[in-house]
Each structure stands twice: as C-alpha cells, then as structure tokens.
C-alpha positions as CSV (number, residue, x, y, z in Angstrom):
1,M,187.6,114.5,41.2
2,R,186.0,114.1,44.6
3,Y,182.6,114.2,42.9
4,K,183.3,111.4,40.4
5,K,181.7,108.5,42.2
6,N,178.5,110.4,43.3
7,P,175.7,109.7,40.8
8,Q,174.0,112.8,41.8
9,L,176.7,115.1,40.5
10,N,178.2,115.7,37.1
11,Q,182.0,115.9,36.4
12,H,182.0,119.5,37.5
13,G,180.4,118.8,40.9
14,E,177.0,120.2,39.9
15,L,173.8,118.7,41.1
16,I,172.0,116.8,38.2
17,H,169.8,114.4,40.3
18,L,168.7,114.5,43.9
19,L,168.6,111.0,45.2
20,T,169.8,111.3,48.8
21,T,171.4,113.8,51.2
22,E,174.0,111.1,52.0
23,G,177.4,112.0,50.5
24,L,176.3,115.4,49.2
25,P,179.0,118.1,50.0
26,K,178.1,120.9,52.4
27,D,178.4,123.5,49.6
28,I,175.7,121.7,47.6
29,L,173.3,121.5,50.6
30,T,174.0,125.2,51.4
31,H,173.4,126.2,47.7
32,V,170.0,124.5,47.8
33,L,169.0,126.3,51.0
34,D,170.3,129.6,49.7
35,T,168.4,129.2,46.5
36,A,165.2,128.2,48.3
37,K,165.4,131.4,50.3
38,N,165.1,133.4,47.1
39,F,161.9,131.5,46.2
40,V,160.1,132.0,49.5
41,S,159.0,135.5,48.5
42,V,157.3,134.0,45.4
43,N,154.5,132.9,47.7
44,D,153.8,136.5,48.5
45,R,153.5,137.7,44.9
46,E,150.2,138.4,43.3
47,V,151.4,136.3,40.3
48,K,153.1,133.3,42.0
49,K,155.3,132.3,39.0
50,V,158.8,132.6,37.7
51,P,159.8,131.4,34.2
52,L,162.9,129.3,35.1
53,L,161.4,126.0,33.9
54,R,159.2,127.4,31.1
55,G,159.1,124.8,28.3
56,K,160.2,122.0,30.6
57,S,158.1,118.9,31.4
58,V,158.0,117.6,34.9
59,F,156.5,114.1,35.4
60,N,155.3,113.2,38.9
61,L,155.6,109.4,39.2
62,F,154.2,108.4,42.6
63,F,154.1,104.7,42.9
64,E,153.3,105.1,46.5
65,N,150.5,107.2,48.0
66,S,151.2,110.7,49.1
67,T,149.2,113.9,49.3
68,R,151.5,116.5,50.9
69,T,154.7,115.7,48.9
70,R,153.0,115.2,45.6
71,T,151.0,118.4,45.9
72,T,154.0,120.5,46.9
73,F,156.0,119.2,44.0
74,E,153.2,120.0,41.7
75,I,152.8,123.5,43.1
76,A,156.6,124.0,42.9
77,A,156.9,122.9,39.3
78,T,153.9,125.0,38.3
79,R,155.4,128.1,40.0
80,L,158.5,127.5,38.0
81,S,156.3,127.6,34.8
82,A,156.9,124.0,33.9
83,D,154.4,121.7,32.3
84,V,153.3,119.2,35.0
85,I,152.2,115.7,34.2
86,N,150.8,113.5,37.0
87,L,150.9,109.9,36.1
88,D,148.0,107.8,37.4
89,I,150.0,104.8,38.6
90,A,146.9,102.7,39.4
91,R,145.9,102.8,35.8
92,S,149.4,103.0,34.3
93,S,151.2,100.3,32.3
94,T,153.2,99.2,35.3
95,A,150.0,98.0,36.9
96,K,149.5,95.9,33.7
97,G,153.0,94.3,34.0
98,E,155.3,96.7,32.3
99,S,158.7,97.1,33.9
100,L,159.7,100.2,35.6
101,L,162.4,101.0,33.1
102,D,160.1,100.4,30.1
103,T,157.7,102.8,31.6
104,I,160.5,105.4,32.1
105,A,161.7,104.8,28.5
106,N,158.2,105.5,27.1
107,L,157.7,108.6,29.2
108,S,161.2,109.8,28.2
109,A,160.0,109.5,24.6
110,M,157.3,112.0,25.5
111,A,160.1,114.7,26.1
112,A,160.3,114.5,29.9
113,D,162.9,116.7,31.5
114,I,162.4,115.9,35.2
115,F,161.1,112.8,36.8
116,V,159.9,113.2,40.4
117,V,159.7,109.6,41.8
118,R,158.2,108.2,44.9
119,H,158.5,104.4,45.2
120,S,158.0,101.8,47.9
121,E,161.2,100.0,46.8
122,S,164.5,101.4,48.1
123,G,166.8,102.3,45.2
124,A,164.1,102.8,42.5
125,P,165.1,106.4,41.8
126,Y,168.8,105.4,41.5
127,L,167.8,102.7,38.9
128,I,165.9,105.3,36.9
129,A,168.8,107.8,37.2
130,Q,171.2,105.3,35.7
131,H,169.0,104.8,32.6
132,V,167.8,108.2,31.6
133,A,169.4,110.4,29.0
134,P,171.9,113.0,30.2
135,H,169.4,115.9,29.8
136,V,166.8,114.2,32.0
137,H,166.9,114.7,35.8
138,V,165.6,112.5,38.6
139,V,164.4,113.8,42.0
140,N,163.7,111.3,44.7
141,A,160.4,112.0,46.5
142,G,160.9,109.1,48.9
143,D,162.1,105.5,48.3
144,G,161.3,102.7,50.7
145,R,163.0,103.1,54.0
146,H,166.0,104.6,52.3
147,A,165.8,108.4,51.7
148,H,163.5,111.4,51.4
149,P,166.0,114.1,50.5
150,T,163.7,117.0,49.7
151,Q,162.0,116.5,53.1
152,G,165.4,116.5,54.7
153,L,166.4,119.7,52.9
154,L,163.1,121.5,53.9
155,D,163.7,120.4,57.4
156,M,167.2,121.9,57.2
157,F,165.8,125.1,55.7
158,T,163.2,125.3,58.6
159,I,165.9,124.8,61.2
160,R,168.2,127.4,59.7
161,H,165.3,129.9,59.3
162,Y,164.5,129.7,63.0
163,K,167.8,128.8,64.7
164,G,170.5,130.0,62.4
165,D,173.9,128.4,62.9
166,F,173.8,124.6,62.7
167,T,177.1,124.4,64.6
168,K,175.5,125.5,67.9
169,L,172.5,123.2,67.9
170,R,171.3,120.0,69.6
171,V,168.6,118.2,67.5
172,A,166.5,115.3,68.6
173,I,164.6,113.0,66.2
174,V,161.9,111.1,68.1
175,G,159.8,108.1,67.1
176,D,159.7,105.4,64.5
177,V,163.2,105.8,63.2
178,L,163.5,102.2,62.1
179,H,161.0,102.7,59.2
180,S,161.8,106.4,58.6
181,R,163.5,107.6,55.4
182,V,163.1,111.2,56.7
183,A,165.2,110.4,59.8
184,R,168.1,109.1,57.6
185,S,167.9,112.1,55.3
186,D,167.9,114.5,58.3
187,I,170.8,112.8,60.0
188,H,173.0,112.9,56.9
189,A,172.2,116.6,56.3
190,L,172.6,117.7,59.9
191,T,176.0,116.1,60.3
192,T,177.2,117.4,57.0
193,L,176.0,120.9,57.9
194,G,178.0,120.8,61.2
195,C,175.4,120.0,63.8
196,P,177.5,118.9,66.8
197,E,174.9,116.7,68.5
198,V,172.1,114.7,66.8
199,R,170.0,112.5,69.0
200,V,167.6,109.7,68.1
201,V,164.9,108.9,70.7
202,G,162.5,105.9,70.6
203,P,161.7,102.4,71.9
204,K,164.4,99.8,71.3
205,T,162.1,98.1,68.8
206,L,161.9,101.2,66.6
207,V,165.5,102.3,66.7
208,P,167.9,100.5,64.3
209,N,171.3,99.3,65.5
210,D,173.4,101.0,62.9
211,L,172.9,104.6,63.9
212,E,175.8,105.3,66.3
213,P,178.4,105.0,63.5
214,M,176.4,107.8,61.7
215,G,177.4,110.1,64.6
216,V,174.2,110.1,66.6
217,R,173.4,109.5,70.2
218,V,170.7,107.0,70.9
219,F,168.2,107.4,73.8
220,H,165.3,105.2,74.9
221,N,163.8,107.7,77.3
222,L,162.0,110.7,75.9
223,E,162.8,113.2,78.6
224,E,166.5,112.4,78.6
225,G,166.6,112.4,74.8
226,I,165.2,115.8,74.3
227,K,166.8,117.4,77.3
228,D,168.3,120.8,76.4
229,C,167.6,120.2,72.6
230,D,167.0,123.2,70.4
231,V,165.0,121.3,67.8
232,V,162.7,118.3,68.3
233,I,161.6,116.4,65.2
234,T,158.7,114.0,65.8
235,L,158.0,111.1,63.5
236,R,154.8,109.1,63.1
237,L,154.4,105.4,63.7
238,Q,154.6,103.9,60.2
239,N,152.3,101.0,60.9
240,E,152.0,100.2,57.1
241,R,155.8,99.3,57.1
242,M,155.8,97.3,60.3
243,S,155.9,93.5,60.2
244,G,154.9,92.0,63.5
245,A,154.0,93.6,66.8
246,L,156.7,96.1,67.5
247,L,154.6,98.0,70.1
248,P,152.0,97.0,72.6
249,S,149.6,99.7,71.3
250,S,149.6,103.3,70.1
251,H,148.1,104.3,73.4
252,E,151.1,102.7,75.3
253,Y,153.5,104.4,72.8
254,F,152.0,107.9,73.6
255,K,152.3,107.2,77.4
256,S,156.1,106.8,77.0
257,F,157.1,108.7,73.9
258,G,154.2,111.1,73.0
259,L,155.4,114.7,73.0
260,T,153.3,116.7,75.4
261,P,153.7,120.2,76.7
262,Q,155.0,118.9,80.0
263,R,157.7,116.8,78.3
264,L,158.6,119.6,75.9
265,E,159.7,121.6,78.9
266,C,162.7,119.3,79.1
267,A,164.0,120.8,75.8
268,A,165.9,124.1,75.6
269,P,163.9,127.3,76.1
270,G,162.6,128.4,72.7
271,A,163.0,124.9,71.2
272,I,161.1,124.4,68.0
273,V,158.9,121.4,67.2
274,M,158.8,119.9,63.7
275,H,157.0,117.0,62.1
276,P,157.2,115.8,58.4
277,G,153.5,114.8,58.4
278,P,151.0,113.3,58.3
279,I,150.4,113.9,62.0
280,N,148.8,111.4,64.3
281,R,147.5,113.5,67.2
282,G,147.5,111.7,70.5
283,V,149.9,109.1,69.2
284,E,153.4,110.7,68.7
285,I,152.4,114.2,69.6
286,D,149.8,116.0,71.7
287,S,147.4,118.4,70.0
288,A,148.5,121.2,72.4
289,V,152.0,120.9,71.0
290,V,150.9,120.7,67.4
291,D,149.0,123.9,67.7
292,G,151.3,125.5,70.3
293,A,153.7,128.5,70.0
294,Q,156.8,126.3,69.5
295,S,155.4,124.3,66.6
296,V,156.7,125.2,63.1
297,I,154.9,122.3,61.4
298,L,152.9,124.4,59.0
299,P,155.8,126.7,58.0
300,Q,157.6,123.5,57.1
301,V,155.0,122.8,54.5
302,T,155.3,126.3,53.1
303,F,159.1,126.1,53.0
304,G,158.8,122.7,51.3
305,I,157.4,124.4,48.1
306,A,160.4,126.8,48.0
307,V,162.9,124.0,48.6
308,R,161.4,121.8,45.9
309,M,161.4,124.8,43.5
310,A,165.1,125.3,44.3
311,V,166.0,121.6,43.7
312,M,164.2,121.4,40.4
313,S,165.6,124.7,39.1
314,I,169.2,123.6,40.1
315,V,169.1,120.1,38.6
316,A,167.6,121.5,35.4
317,G,170.6,123.9,35.1
318,N,169.0,127.1,36.4
319,D,170.2,129.1,39.3
320,G,167.7,130.6,41.7
321,D,170.1,133.6,42.1
322,K,169.1,134.6,38.6
323,M,165.4,134.6,39.5
324,G,165.2,138.4,39.9
325,S,166.7,139.1,36.5
326,R,164.6,136.5,34.7
327,A,161.2,137.1,36.4
C-alpha cells in the first residue's frame, strides 16, 4: 500500500501518469531507464517506428513556449505509431477565456489517450490528472518552477550511459537553480537512485534556501563546487522568470560562474558536461566546453526521444521489453 497516496501510480504500483520524479520509487525510475535503453536502437533503424501506441491519440498541450521538448515528444509519439495532435494554444479556446479543465474535457471527448502538458503554472498537470478518465494519462512536460520529470529522466539516462553506477558519483548542478524545474527533478532522481553526493552551485541570489533538507551540498564558488565531480550539469539564466535584478549582468555572471575549459579542470578527470538547453554560450558556459570532448549535450537530446518513448509506452500500459516481439 506504499503507492496508495502517489497520484502517479495505480493501486498496483504501476506508473499511470508522470508528474514529477519526487516520490517515485527507485524501481519505477530504473524501469523507465531500462525501457528507454531498448528504444535507443530505434533511431538506427531504416524505419524508425514500433507499433506500441498504434491507435492511440497523443495531445501535445504546450501552454508555454518550447521547441526542443515539444519536438522530441512529437517524434517520440510518432515513432510509437501514435496519432499526434499539436494544439495551437495561442488560438485555442483557453485564449478566449475557456477554463483549463473545460478545455481538457472537450479534448477528452475527442478520444485523447495521453496529454503531454507544459504550463507556466506549477501544479497544472496535477490538476488535469485529477480530472481525466482512468484510461487517459498525463505526462508533465514542465510546470512552472516545479518539475520537468522527462528532462530529469533523460539526464539520469545520460549519466548512467556514460558513468554507470550512480552510487559512486559526485554530481554538480550549476546556475540558476532558483527558477529551475530541471534542477529539482534531477535532485529527486539522483538521490532516489543512490547518488551519494549532489551539489548545487550558484550565486546566493539564485540558490533557494530549502535545498539542504533535500540532501544536497550548496556552494557559492564554482571551482569549489565542481571540484572532483564526475558530472557537471549547467543551467541557463532564466531571465523570463526573474523578478527584479538578481544579478549585476550576464557578463558578470560568466566571470564568476561561467563554465570554461580552465574551470572544468577542477572536476574529476573524464567528467561529463550536460545542459538541458537552450544554451546561452558565453553566459553560463563557454563555447569551447559546449563543443568539447567532455560535452554530452547533443546525446542528451537523442536520449530524450528514447526516454519519452519509454514514458508514454509505460503509462499507456505497454512494456518496452515487448518491443522486439511486437515490432
């Protein structure tokens, strides 16, 4: 009965919605990563499709702008053979005053099976999940400052792919943590998967005060924060979410917290550099690092398709382990 209070899981402990990495058991996270591994090879096929979601309808509801996340979800659903509907929010009924739940009810009447939701308000995907029929599934593609669970999972997939055992790693998350839903999703996933040391690095104005109870170490000096780390995850400055002047300038930020090749030498030998995108070169990260040998930023995007395929196939009741027999 340990699953009873988690709205993402049914009474059998199976994933039916993906709303956050917080509170998900280790076996669920590992199952998603293992399933995604089976889907990576689909990218190399001449016909990049498997029939796991044939006959299903996936509605992409992006109430907030996104290119990378929306595109990878669309590709993932298409490769699972689903029918994909991208709602033009700017011209939708919500822009004319219709409530979010009325919009969802009308779309549900069009036989939706999965809603992929990105929203500027924290908790919007939870609200939708509470009001959809039992056969409809909700995947959070980012809500406010709260969570971005598929980004968190693709980050975990990338780390496991390059570094293996989480229980032997030091991971540093650098940048605008205060406004980052990715940072929170990463922290919850890393601690659940057994990472013994998670660090957060940034100026005091961009690091929230409630992180240490989450089991992380906080640093306000970049060199100290990434020292001996196996993984360095850089985050962009989210100026669109900032209220007031939290930094003197982006130039000053780069002088203190920009990840350069010289500063990267403080990390462990062979450390990998990650970034959820979009990248602001010369602000949070130097171009030489983005394009350097330790960067795995582009593989993150590729792995993101496989992870989102895994999530949608699992919540819809399909198991990626059956892919070979059904393809």
